[in-house]
MARROSE-519658 format. One record per residue: residue in three letters; x, y, z of N, C-alpha, C in turn. Coordinates in nm, 4 decimals, padded with zeros to 6 digits. Each point is the difference from the previous one (the first is absolute). Layout:
<rs>
+------+----------+----------+----------+----------+----------+----------+----------+----------+----------+
| code |     n_xx |     n_yy |     n_zz |    ca_xx |    ca_yy |    ca_zz |     c_xx |     c_yy |     c_zz |
+------+----------+----------+----------+----------+----------+----------+----------+----------+----------+
|  Ala |        X |        Y |        Z |        X |        Y |        Z |        X |        Y |        Z |
...
+------+----------+----------+----------+----------+----------+----------+----------+----------+----------+
</rs>
This chain:
<rs>
+------+----------+----------+----------+----------+----------+----------+----------+----------+----------+
| code |     n_xx |     n_yy |     n_zz |    ca_xx |    ca_yy |    ca_zz |     c_xx |     c_yy |     c_zz |
+------+----------+----------+----------+----------+----------+----------+----------+----------+----------+
|  Unk | -01.1890 |  00.1417 | -01.2621 |  00.0159 | -00.0503 |  00.1356 | -00.0044 | -00.1523 | -00.0039 |
|  Unk |  00.0854 | -00.0613 |  00.0834 |  00.0028 | -00.1450 |  00.0108 | -00.1212 | -00.0498 |  00.0769 |
|  Unk | -00.0487 | -00.1175 | -00.0396 | -00.1075 | -00.0634 |  00.0742 |  00.0625 | -00.0620 |  00.1245 |
|  Unk | -00.0373 |  00.0481 |  00.1178 |  00.0658 | -00.0395 |  00.1241 | -00.0041 | -00.1498 |  00.0265 |
|  Unk | -00.1058 | -00.0676 | -00.0424 | -00.0071 | -00.1430 |  00.0301 |  00.1035 | -00.0798 | -00.0787 |
|  Unk |  00.0560 |  00.0583 | -00.1060 |  00.1023 | -00.0679 | -00.0785 |  00.1400 |  00.0538 |  00.0278 |
|  Unk |  00.0108 |  00.0966 |  00.0879 |  00.1268 |  00.0639 |  00.0291 |  00.0719 | -00.0782 |  00.1096 |
|  Unk |  00.1191 | -00.0509 | -00.0321 |  00.0796 | -00.0682 |  00.1015 |  00.1261 |  00.0799 |  00.0268 |
|  Unk |  00.0739 | -00.0387 |  00.1004 |  00.1164 |  00.0776 |  00.0434 |  00.1044 |  00.0128 | -00.1107 |
|  Unk |  00.0261 | -00.1074 | -00.0719 |  00.1028 |  00.0057 | -00.1040 | -00.0398 |  00.0918 | -00.1147 |
|  Unk | -00.1231 | -00.0099 | -00.0442 | -00.0485 |  00.0864 | -00.1078 |  00.0003 |  00.1458 |  00.0448 |
|  Unk | -00.0491 |  00.0239 |  00.1182 | -00.0040 |  00.1353 |  00.0542 |  00.1407 |  00.0566 |  00.0123 |
|  Unk |  00.0923 | -00.0772 |  00.0563 |  00.1376 |  00.0456 |  00.0152 |  00.0624 |  00.0299 | -00.1365 |
|  Unk | -00.0214 | -00.0875 | -00.0969 |  00.0549 |  00.0215 | -00.1348 | -00.0556 |  00.1276 | -00.0628 |
|  Unk | -00.1272 |  00.0275 |  00.0212 | -00.0596 |  00.1242 | -00.0510 |  00.0625 |  00.1223 |  00.0679 |
|  Unk |  00.0208 | -00.0098 |  00.1291 |  00.0543 |  00.1116 |  00.0764 |  00.1465 |  00.0230 | -00.0336 |
|  Unk |  00.0779 | -00.1071 | -00.0125 |  00.1434 |  00.0140 | -00.0248 |  00.0275 |  00.0681 | -00.1341 |
|  Unk | -00.0939 | -00.0098 | -00.0931 |  00.0144 |  00.0683 | -00.1295 |  00.0000 |  00.1519 |  00.0155 |
|  Unk | -00.0547 |  00.0489 |  00.1099 | -00.0068 |  00.1441 |  00.0251 |  00.1266 |  00.0537 |  00.0659 |
|  Unk |  00.0844 | -00.0907 |  00.0521 |  00.1201 |  00.0404 |  00.0723 |  00.1079 |  00.0417 | -00.0992 |
|  Unk |  00.0650 |  00.1118 |  00.0294 |  00.1154 |  00.0449 | -00.0773 |  00.0895 |  00.0820 |  00.0916 |
|  Unk |  00.0989 |  00.0688 | -00.0562 |  00.0946 |  00.0725 |  00.0861 | -00.0669 |  00.1095 |  00.0825 |
|  Unk | -00.1134 |  00.0494 | -00.0447 | -00.0699 |  00.1062 |  00.0724 | -00.1205 | -00.0485 |  00.0792 |
|  Unk | -00.0398 | -00.1246 | -00.0197 | -00.1195 | -00.0543 |  00.0652 |  00.0396 | -00.1238 |  00.0798 |
|  Unk | -00.0115 |  00.0099 |  00.1330 |  00.0319 | -00.1134 |  00.0856 | -00.1127 | -00.1032 | -00.0050 |
|  Unk |  00.0279 | -00.1153 |  00.0536 | -00.1023 | -00.1042 |  00.0080 | -00.1213 |  00.0508 |  00.0768 |
|  Unk |  00.0225 |  00.0750 |  00.1058 | -00.1108 |  00.0491 |  00.0818 | -00.0812 |  00.1067 | -00.0726 |
|  Unk |  00.0685 |  00.0854 | -00.0730 | -00.0720 |  00.0979 | -00.0820 | -00.0833 | -00.0717 | -00.1065 |
|  Unk |  00.0580 | -00.1059 | -00.0573 | -00.0717 | -00.0771 | -00.1022 | -00.1237 | -00.0678 |  00.0590 |
|  Unk |  00.0109 | -00.0494 |  00.1229 | -00.1159 | -00.0612 |  00.0664 | -00.1137 |  00.1004 |  00.0142 |
|  Unk |  00.0342 |  00.1197 |  00.0437 | -00.1015 |  00.1041 |  00.0176 | -00.0570 |  00.0421 | -00.1358 |
|  Unk |  00.0883 |  00.0178 | -00.0982 | -00.0455 |  00.0383 | -00.1342 | -00.0948 | -00.1047 | -00.0581 |
|  Unk |  00.0366 | -00.1272 |  00.0134 | -00.0847 | -00.1087 | -00.0500 | -00.1354 |  00.0015 |  00.0702 |
|  Unk |  00.0035 |  00.0191 |  00.1302 | -00.1233 |  00.0046 |  00.0796 | -00.0924 |  00.1106 | -00.0486 |
|  Unk |  00.0563 |  00.1181 | -00.0179 | -00.0810 |  00.1141 | -00.0439 | -00.0498 | -00.0166 | -00.1432 |
|  Unk |  00.0877 | -00.0444 | -00.0881 | -00.0348 | -00.0153 | -00.1413 | -00.1111 | -00.1030 | -00.0204 |
|  Unk |  00.0056 | -00.1080 |  00.0777 | -00.0959 | -00.1090 | -00.0165 | -00.1148 |  00.0044 |  00.0999 |
|  Unk | -00.0019 |  00.1066 |  00.0805 | -00.1067 |  00.0185 |  00.0990 | -00.0163 | -00.1224 |  00.0912 |
|  Unk |  00.1155 | -00.0456 |  00.0490 |  00.0037 | -00.1116 |  00.0941 |  00.0583 |  00.0538 |  00.1301 |
|  Unk | -00.0687 | -00.0224 |  00.1093 |  00.0498 |  00.0464 |  00.1293 |  00.1359 | -00.0634 |  00.0288 |
|  Unk |  00.0899 |  00.0791 |  00.0589 |  00.1338 | -00.0486 |  00.0321 | -00.0062 | -00.1205 |  00.0940 |
|  Unk | -00.1027 | -00.0051 |  00.0871 | -00.0170 | -00.1142 |  00.0894 | -00.0280 | -00.1289 | -00.0777 |
|  Unk | -00.0733 |  00.0119 | -00.1092 | -00.0301 | -00.1165 | -00.0838 |  00.1278 | -00.0490 | -00.0681 |
|  Unk |  00.0790 |  00.0942 | -00.0498 |  00.1271 | -00.0374 | -00.0625 |  00.0891 | -00.0691 |  00.1031 |
|  Unk |  00.0078 |  00.0555 |  00.1204 |  00.0788 | -00.0622 |  00.1062 | -00.0478 | -00.1409 |  00.0322 |
|  Unk | -00.1300 | -00.0173 |  00.0068 | -00.0562 | -00.1325 |  00.0303 |  00.0333 | -00.1010 | -00.1086 |
|  Unk | -00.0016 |  00.0438 | -00.1245 |  00.0335 | -00.0905 | -00.1112 |  00.1489 | -00.0329 |  00.0016 |
|  Unk |  00.0844 |  00.1022 |  00.0142 |  00.1439 | -00.0210 | -00.0058 |  00.0530 | -00.0840 |  00.1154 |
|  Unk | -00.0585 |  00.0135 |  00.1179 |  00.0521 | -00.0741 |  00.1149 | -00.0265 | -00.1508 | -00.0104 |
|  Unk | -00.0836 | -00.0407 | -00.0933 | -00.0280 | -00.1426 | -00.0172 |  00.1178 | -00.0745 | -00.0631 |
|  Unk |  00.0916 |  00.0743 | -00.0631 |  00.1154 | -00.0612 | -00.0642 |  00.1247 |  00.0372 |  00.0794 |
|  Unk |  00.0629 | -00.0994 |  00.0626 |  00.1121 |  00.0297 |  00.0894 |  00.1198 |  00.0603 | -00.0724 |
|  Unk |  00.0239 | -00.0373 | -00.1249 |  00.1148 |  00.0576 | -00.0704 | -00.0253 |  00.1459 | -00.0360 |
|  Unk | -00.1209 |  00.0338 | -00.0410 | -00.0349 |  00.1393 | -00.0291 |  00.0057 |  00.0810 |  00.1291 |
|  Unk | -00.0533 | -00.0556 |  00.1060 |  00.0025 |  00.0662 |  00.1307 |  00.1441 |  00.0286 |  00.0421 |
|  Unk |  00.0890 | -00.0962 | -00.0193 |  00.1411 |  00.0181 |  00.0354 |  00.0654 |  00.1100 | -00.0821 |
|  Unk | -00.0323 |  00.0077 | -00.1282 |  00.0554 |  00.1038 | -00.0869 | -00.0415 |  00.1382 |  00.0502 |
|  Unk | -00.1254 |  00.0146 |  00.0352 | -00.0502 |  00.1291 |  00.0476 |  00.0665 |  00.0381 |  00.1320 |
|  Unk |  00.0109 | -00.0939 |  00.0902 |  00.0642 |  00.0276 |  00.1288 |  00.1472 |  00.0335 | -00.0202 |
|  Unk |  00.0684 | -00.0742 | -00.0867 |  00.1413 |  00.0274 | -00.0289 |  00.0176 |  00.1401 | -00.0593 |
|  Unk | -00.0885 |  00.0383 | -00.0915 |  00.0049 |  00.1349 | -00.0572 | -00.0172 |  00.1050 |  00.1082 |
|  Unk | -00.0911 | -00.0226 |  00.0897 | -00.0229 |  00.0951 |  00.1089 |  00.1238 |  00.0125 |  00.0877 |
|  Unk |  00.0622 | -00.1128 |  00.0309 |  00.1224 |  00.0035 |  00.0801 |  00.1103 |  00.0745 | -00.0739 |
|  Unk |  00.0195 | -00.0316 | -00.1272 |  00.1064 |  00.0622 | -00.0792 | -00.0180 |  00.1508 | -00.0122 |
|  Unk | -00.1223 |  00.0431 | -00.0114 | -00.0278 |  00.1432 | -00.0130 | -00.0166 |  00.0697 |  00.1344 |
|  Unk |  00.0120 | -00.0791 |  00.1073 | -00.0179 |  00.0527 |  00.1361 | -00.1350 |  00.0705 |  00.0140 |
|  Unk | -00.1015 | -00.0629 | -00.0569 | -00.1335 |  00.0576 |  00.0003 | -00.0959 | -00.0665 |  00.0983 |
|  Unk |  00.0446 | -00.1003 |  00.0685 | -00.0933 | -00.0741 |  00.0854 | -00.0757 |  00.0900 |  00.0958 |
|  Unk |  00.0678 |  00.0837 |  00.0734 | -00.0697 |  00.0845 |  00.0971 | -00.0858 |  00.1045 | -00.0697 |
|  Unk |  00.0515 |  00.0593 | -00.1071 | -00.0769 |  00.1004 | -00.0738 | -00.1270 | -00.0627 | -00.0557 |
|  Unk |  00.0151 | -00.1131 | -00.0672 | -00.1165 | -00.0632 | -00.0613 | -00.0931 | -00.0579 |  00.1051 |
|  Unk |  00.0545 | -00.0483 |  00.1079 | -00.0851 | -00.0539 |  00.1056 | -00.0866 |  00.1117 |  00.0563 |
|  Unk |  00.0544 |  00.1190 |  00.0077 | -00.0745 |  00.1138 |  00.0527 | -00.1020 |  00.0513 | -00.1012 |
|  Unk |  00.0411 |  00.0177 | -00.1250 | -00.0864 |  00.0627 | -00.1002 | -00.0854 | -00.0985 | -00.0797 |
|  Unk |  00.0482 | -00.1177 | -00.0189 | -00.0719 | -00.0977 | -00.0826 | -00.0119 | -00.1311 |  00.0764 |
|  Unk | -00.0562 |  00.0044 |  00.1174 | -00.0047 | -00.1171 |  00.0866 | -00.0657 | -00.1199 | -00.0679 |
|  Unk | -00.0873 |  00.0239 | -00.0939 | -00.0665 | -00.1115 | -00.0689 |  00.1001 | -00.0878 | -00.0731 |
|  Unk |  00.1029 |  00.0597 | -00.0589 |  00.0993 | -00.0800 | -00.0717 |  00.0767 | -00.0889 |  00.0973 |
|  Unk |  00.0130 |  00.0430 |  00.1230 |  00.0767 | -00.0783 |  00.0939 | -00.0830 | -00.1039 |  00.0721 |
|  Unk | -00.1221 | -00.0181 | -00.0438 | -00.0750 | -00.1184 |  00.0389 |  00.0768 | -00.1201 | -00.0544 |
|  Unk |  00.0744 |  00.0215 | -00.1075 |  00.0830 | -00.1040 | -00.0598 |  00.1018 | -00.0550 |  00.0982 |
|  Unk |  00.0470 |  00.0843 |  00.0899 |  00.1049 | -00.0415 |  00.0909 | -00.0507 | -00.0819 |  00.1178 |
|  Unk | -00.1253 |  00.0098 |  00.0285 | -00.0509 | -00.0634 |  00.1231 | -00.0827 | -00.1226 | -00.0291 |
+------+----------+----------+----------+----------+----------+----------+----------+----------+----------+
</rs>
């Protein structure tokens, strides 16, 4: 598990993006990373939203996958990034 005080948005995003492949979306990777490292999804959202370029990538992915409403309903913590 990463030491949270040393975890920044770029490092976290780079760790998560390594999990993405043709069968694993960015959002699935976020959840997988959260569970694997025992970090609450809200904490990951709080870290990622500090970096505007990472935040934009996540929002763009949500738009492209037409997941905004689904994720807003089921994973509202991730969409703290949007507000």
